[in-house]
C-alpha positions as CSV (number, residue, x, y, z in Angstrom):
1,M,0.0,0.0,0.0
2,V,1.2,3.5,-0.8
3,D,0.2,6.4,1.4
4,M,-0.5,9.5,-0.6
5,T,-2.1,11.5,2.2
6,G,-1.6,15.2,1.7
7,R,-0.4,14.9,-1.9
8,T,-2.2,16.3,-5.0
9,V,-2.5,14.3,-8.2
10,I,-3.5,16.0,-11.5
11,L,-4.9,13.4,-13.8
12,T,-6.0,13.9,-17.4
13,G,-8.4,11.6,-19.2
14,A,-10.0,11.0,-15.8
15,A,-13.4,9.9,-17.1
16,G,-12.1,7.1,-19.4
17,G,-11.2,3.5,-18.5
18,F,-7.6,4.1,-17.2
19,G,-8.7,7.5,-15.7
20,R,-11.4,6.0,-13.6
21,A,-9.0,3.3,-12.3
22,F,-6.3,5.9,-11.5
23,T,-8.9,8.1,-9.8
24,R,-10.1,5.3,-7.6
25,A,-6.6,4.1,-6.7
26,Y,-5.2,7.5,-5.8
27,L,-8.2,8.4,-3.7
28,E,-8.0,5.1,-1.9
29,A,-4.3,5.9,-1.2
30,G,-5.3,9.2,0.4
31,A,-4.4,11.6,-2.3
32,K,-6.3,14.7,-3.5
33,V,-7.2,14.3,-7.2
34,A,-7.9,16.9,-9.8
35,A,-9.7,14.9,-12.4
36,L,-9.7,16.5,-15.8
37,D,-11.5,15.4,-18.9
38,V,-13.1,16.8,-22.0
39,T,-16.5,15.2,-21.3
40,S,-18.8,16.8,-18.7
41,E,-21.0,13.7,-18.6
42,G,-18.1,11.4,-17.9
43,L,-16.9,13.6,-15.1
44,A,-20.4,13.8,-13.6
45,D,-20.5,10.0,-13.5
46,L,-17.0,10.0,-11.9
47,A,-18.0,12.5,-9.2
48,S,-21.1,10.5,-8.5
49,E,-19.1,7.3,-8.1
50,H,-17.0,8.9,-5.4
51,R,-19.7,11.0,-3.7
52,G,-19.3,10.6,0.1
53,V,-16.1,9.7,1.8
54,N,-13.8,10.8,-1.0
55,E,-15.8,13.8,-2.2
56,E,-13.8,16.5,-0.5
57,R,-10.6,15.2,-2.1
58,L,-11.9,15.1,-5.7
59,L,-12.1,18.1,-8.0
60,T,-13.5,17.5,-11.5
61,E,-13.1,20.0,-14.3
62,V,-13.8,20.0,-18.1
63,V,-10.5,20.7,-19.9
64,D,-9.4,20.4,-23.5
65,I,-5.7,19.6,-23.0
66,A,-5.0,20.6,-26.6
67,N,-5.6,24.2,-25.4
68,F,-2.8,25.6,-23.2
69,E,-5.0,28.2,-21.5
70,D,-7.4,25.4,-20.4
71,C,-4.5,23.5,-19.0
72,S,-2.9,26.4,-17.2
73,G,-6.1,27.5,-15.6
74,A,-7.0,24.0,-14.4
75,V,-3.6,23.4,-12.9
76,E,-3.7,26.8,-11.1
77,R,-7.1,26.1,-9.7
78,A,-6.2,22.6,-8.5
79,A,-3.0,23.9,-6.8
80,R,-4.9,26.7,-5.1
81,R,-7.6,24.4,-3.8
82,F,-5.4,21.5,-2.7
83,G,-2.2,23.4,-1.7
84,G,0.1,22.5,-4.5
85,V,0.8,19.8,-7.1
86,H,2.8,16.7,-6.4
87,V,2.0,14.3,-9.2
88,L,1.0,14.8,-12.9
89,I,-0.4,11.8,-14.8
90,N,-0.7,12.5,-18.5
91,N,-3.2,9.8,-19.3
92,A,-5.6,11.5,-21.8
93,G,-5.5,10.1,-25.3
94,L,-7.6,10.1,-28.5
95,G,-7.6,6.7,-30.1
96,M,-8.3,5.4,-33.6
97,G,-11.9,4.6,-32.5
98,S,-12.5,8.3,-32.8
99,V,-12.1,7.9,-36.6
100,R,-14.0,4.6,-36.9
101,E,-15.1,2.1,-34.2
102,N,-14.2,-1.1,-36.2
103,H,-10.7,0.1,-36.9
104,H,-9.2,-3.0,-35.2
105,V,-10.7,-5.4,-37.8
106,D,-10.6,-2.9,-40.7
107,L,-7.5,-0.8,-40.4
108,I,-7.6,2.9,-41.4
109,G,-5.4,4.1,-44.2
110,I,-4.3,7.6,-45.2
111,D,-7.3,8.1,-47.5
112,E,-9.6,8.2,-44.5
113,I,-7.4,10.6,-42.5
114,T,-8.2,14.3,-43.0
115,P,-5.9,17.1,-41.8
116,E,-8.5,17.9,-39.2
117,I,-8.3,14.3,-37.8
118,W,-4.5,14.4,-37.8
119,N,-4.3,17.8,-36.1
120,R,-6.9,16.9,-33.4
121,M,-5.2,13.6,-32.5
122,V,-1.7,15.1,-32.4
123,G,-3.1,18.0,-30.4
124,V,-4.5,15.7,-27.7
125,N,-1.9,12.9,-27.7
126,L,1.3,15.0,-28.0
127,T,0.6,18.7,-27.6
128,G,-1.7,18.0,-24.7
129,P,0.8,16.3,-22.5
130,W,3.3,19.1,-23.2
131,N,0.7,21.7,-22.3
132,M,0.0,19.9,-19.0
133,T,3.7,19.5,-18.2
134,K,4.4,23.1,-19.0
135,A,1.5,24.3,-16.9
136,S,2.5,22.0,-13.9
137,I,6.3,22.2,-13.9
138,D,6.7,25.3,-11.7
139,Y,4.5,23.7,-9.1
140,L,6.4,20.4,-9.3
141,R,9.7,22.3,-8.8
142,R,8.5,23.8,-5.6
143,I,8.2,20.5,-3.8
144,D,10.7,17.7,-2.9
145,G,10.1,14.7,-5.2
146,G,7.6,15.7,-7.9
147,R,6.4,12.9,-10.2
148,I,5.3,12.9,-13.8
149,I,3.8,9.6,-15.1
150,N,3.0,9.5,-18.9
151,V,0.8,6.9,-20.6
152,T,2.1,6.2,-24.1
153,T,1.6,2.9,-25.9
154,S,3.4,-0.2,-27.1
155,F,6.2,0.1,-29.6
156,F,4.2,-2.2,-31.9
157,T,1.4,0.2,-32.0
158,M,3.7,3.2,-32.6
159,L,5.1,1.5,-35.7
160,R,2.0,-0.2,-37.0
161,G,0.8,0.5,-40.5
162,K,-2.6,2.1,-40.9
163,F,-2.5,3.2,-37.3
164,H,-2.0,6.9,-37.9
165,P,-2.1,9.5,-36.4
166,Y,-2.3,7.5,-33.1
167,G,1.1,5.7,-33.5
168,P,3.2,8.7,-34.5
169,S,1.6,10.9,-31.9
170,K,2.4,8.4,-29.1
171,S,5.9,7.9,-30.4
172,G,6.5,11.6,-30.2
173,F,5.1,11.5,-26.6
174,E,7.5,8.7,-25.8
175,S,10.5,10.8,-27.1
176,M,9.3,13.8,-25.1
177,S,9.1,11.7,-22.0
178,A,12.7,10.6,-22.4
179,G,13.8,14.2,-22.9
180,H,11.9,15.5,-19.9
181,A,13.3,12.8,-17.7
182,A,16.8,14.1,-18.5
183,E,15.8,17.8,-18.3
184,F,14.0,17.6,-15.0
185,A,16.4,15.3,-13.1
186,A,18.3,18.2,-11.7
187,D,15.0,19.5,-10.2
188,G,14.3,16.2,-8.4
189,I,11.3,15.5,-10.6
190,T,11.0,11.9,-11.9
191,V,9.5,11.2,-15.3
192,N,8.4,7.6,-16.2
193,V,6.1,5.9,-18.7
194,V,3.4,3.3,-17.9
195,V,1.8,1.4,-20.8
196,P,-0.6,-1.6,-20.7
197,G,1.5,-3.5,-23.2
198,G,-1.4,-4.5,-25.4
199,P,-5.1,-4.0,-25.9
200,A,-6.8,-3.0,-22.6
201,D,-10.3,-3.5,-21.2
202,T,-11.4,0.1,-21.7
203,P,-14.0,1.8,-23.9
204,M,-11.1,2.6,-26.3
205,V,-11.3,-1.0,-27.4
206,S,-14.8,-1.6,-28.7
207,D,-16.7,-4.8,-28.7
208,D,-16.3,-4.7,-32.5
209,A,-12.6,-5.5,-32.1
210,G,-13.3,-9.2,-31.8
211,F,-11.3,-9.7,-28.6
212,D,-12.3,-11.9,-25.7
213,R,-12.5,-9.1,-23.1
214,R,-11.3,-11.5,-20.4
215,E,-8.0,-11.6,-22.2
216,L,-7.5,-7.9,-22.3
217,V,-5.2,-6.0,-19.8
218,P,-7.4,-4.8,-16.9
219,A,-7.5,-1.1,-16.5
220,Q,-6.6,-1.4,-12.8
221,A,-3.3,-2.9,-13.7
222,M,-2.1,0.5,-14.8
223,T,-2.4,1.7,-11.3
224,W,0.1,-0.8,-9.8
225,P,3.3,0.5,-11.2
226,A,2.0,4.1,-11.1
227,L,1.4,3.9,-7.4
228,W,4.8,2.3,-6.7
229,L,6.4,5.1,-8.7
230,C,4.8,7.6,-6.2
231,S,6.2,5.7,-3.2
232,S,9.5,6.2,-1.5
233,G,10.8,3.3,-3.5
234,G,10.3,5.4,-6.7
235,D,12.2,8.4,-5.4
236,A,15.3,7.9,-7.6
237,V,13.6,6.1,-10.4
238,T,13.3,8.1,-13.6
239,G,13.6,7.6,-17.4
240,N,11.9,4.2,-17.4
241,R,8.8,2.6,-19.0
242,Y,6.7,-0.1,-17.3
243,I,4.5,-2.6,-19.0
244,A,1.6,-2.8,-16.6
245,G,0.2,-6.0,-18.2
246,R,3.2,-7.9,-16.8
247,W,3.0,-6.5,-13.3
248,D,2.1,-9.2,-10.8
249,L,0.8,-8.3,-7.4
250,A,1.9,-11.7,-6.1
251,S,5.5,-10.9,-7.0
252,S,8.0,-8.6,-5.2
253,I,8.8,-5.1,-6.5
254,E,12.3,-6.4,-7.6
255,E,10.7,-9.2,-9.6
256,N,8.2,-6.8,-11.2
257,R,10.9,-4.4,-12.1
258,A,12.9,-7.2,-13.7
259,H,9.8,-8.2,-15.8
260,T,8.3,-4.9,-16.7
261,E,11.0,-2.2,-16.6
262,A,13.0,-0.8,-19.5
263,P,14.4,2.6,-20.5
264,I,12.0,5.1,-22.1
265,G,12.1,4.9,-25.9
266,W,15.1,3.6,-27.8
267,P,18.2,5.0,-26.1
268,D,20.4,2.3,-27.7
269,L,19.8,3.9,-31.1
270,A,21.2,7.2,-29.7
271,E,24.5,6.0,-28.5
272,D,26.6,6.7,-31.6
273,P,25.8,10.0,-33.2
274,V,27.8,11.6,-36.0
275,W,28.7,14.7,-34.1
276,P,31.4,17.4,-34.3
277,G,33.9,16.8,-31.6
278,G,32.6,13.3,-30.8
279,R,29.5,13.8,-28.7
280,P,26.9,16.5,-28.0
281,V,26.9,18.4,-24.7
282,E,24.7,16.6,-22.2
């Protein structure tokens, strides 16, 4: 169990499958949660779900993360109400189902992708996390041990044909996560990635996909490595990605790290640049 009492978590995509699981887990751990989403109906359901014992520690707000002013205002209001920001979870994402629900069985090619679809998905999946990070970073720098947890996707999905703009937007988000881990290390802020590792049991995977939902990664699994990263054990852990679908509650943290942990992105491909003087300045 992780004790998050007194700490504030800002969570995007809070009304979706992963978002609801994150909200529940962090509230149960004692945190105060600013739950952001673009859908007012979903947030109303989320608030109703936690009415009562956790109600005073839950703030819901409609935010379009593709808009920086929306993000900045939401972060400021959350920090003012809850006394700061300790954890940012960039979870919100727009999937291929927003183009066509049966995309899993009939992949979507470039002929179906309009500039509007491209710009919107990149705006949510890549620009959105940057907006939230930019809006939160000054608050995270004010505390000891700020955390950023980013939800990207599997490398398979990033590179998959007929999975644009989702794959490229998430690969850009992965690269940004690696860069931010390096940039914010001196501030004592950790940046890590958590992914399901495959299709997950959330509304983003429709029943038309043809999967046996019992074989999908449960949404709750995403919370297990994320909560550990917010514990004292995660104080010095940064620049890693964790495959939540392989995290086993019956195993030790050491065993889970061995089975699920790897560096963010593809650092092995960046080891030998052709560079004047040998190597770039770190």
